[in-house]
N, C-alpha and C positions, 0 to 999 in steps of 0.2 A: 806635599800639602796642598789641598784643593778646596775650591768653595771658599776663599778669601780666610782660611783659617788664620794665617799669618797676622791678620788685624785683631784676633782674640788675645794676642800678647801686649798688655796695656802698658808697660813700660819697657824702658831700654833693658834693664837686667832681666826680665822674663824673656825678651827676644833673643838676648845673647845665650842665656841658659838651653832654651829649647834649640837654638842654631849648634851649639855645642854639645848637646846629646846626639843630634842628627847628623854633625861630622864625625862623631865617634863611633857610630854605626855604621859608616861609609869605608868603603876599601877605598885606596887612593884610587884616584881617576872616578870614583863613586860620585853621584849624582843625585842633587836635591833640587827640586822645581817647586815653585810657588808663585802665587800672583797675589798683588795688592792693588789696591785701587788707589789711582792717582790724586792727592788730595787737592791739587790744581783746580779738577774738573767739579769738586764739590758735589758729588753724587748725592749726599744726603738732603740736598733740596727739593729733590724731586720727591722725596719720600713723604712729606708732609699732607695731610688731609684725610679725607673720608673717600673711601671706595667701597663699591658694591661688587660683592662675590656672588658665586653659586650658592654658597652656605650662608650668609647675611653681609653684615659690613663690617668693615676696620676702619678705625680712626688712629691716624699716625701722627705723633706730635716728636719733634726733634730738638737736641737742647745740645749745643756745640761747646767745649771747654777746651781750649788749645787743640791738640791733636786728636781728641776724644770727642766722640758722638755716639749721644745716647739715644737711640729711639724707643718711645713707647707705644704698642700697639695694642689697641683696645679692640677684641672682636666683641660683636655681638649677634647672636642667631637666636633661634627658637629655644635654645637650651638656656641661655644666658649670656653672661657678658664674661670675657676673660681677658686678663691685663699680661703683657709679655714685655718687658724690659730688657733690651741688649744694649752693651757698649761695645763699640768696635774704635780702634785705634787706626788714623788715617796718617801714617808716619811719614815723614820727609823723605826724600831719594838717600841724602846722608845719613838719616837714621838708619835705614834699610842697610847699606852698603856698609856702615861701619859695624853694624852687627855682624853681618857675614865676616867682614875683617878680622873682628876679636875672636870670632869661632873656627878661623882658620879656613874660611871656605872661600873660592873665589869664584866671579862671575864668568861663566862662559860664554852665554849668549843673553841676551834681554830683548823683549819685544814690548811694544805699545799696545797690542790686543792680539785677540785669539787668531786673526789671520797671519800673523808673523810681522805685522809692519812695523818700523822702527820707531823706537821711544820718540815723541815728541812734546813739547810743553802740553798739548791737548789731549794726548792718549789718555784714554778712559783706565787702563790698566797699566800696571808693569808686572809683565811676566818674567822672571828670572830661571835661567835654568844653570845652577851653580856646580862647581866640582870640589870634590875633597883633594887638599895638597897630599 
């Protein structure tokens, strides 16, 4: 799962369900890799504001409710205005690993960034490489 797709499963039941289905598709020793943003870094705080692009402007607003972050992007250009609303989950470490355990997957390796640095409290990402039992 790439592109932070793991953050689109907005509750524990959905998270465990997708992991269970993925685990069933793996042979013993097969691997599932995914990444999620570390909620402690609060990346969403950098999303708000108005930004100019080569095709117009985008105004972004952010609303947080527990571990769910909804951002609304309003794009304006010569052809008009469009609004996109997206909700992502910033799950805790315990939530991520509990879902893995419930699905019968084990963590083989985990990194705190794409350079394979160790996971620290301020790591921007949690990159998991899991294994089917």
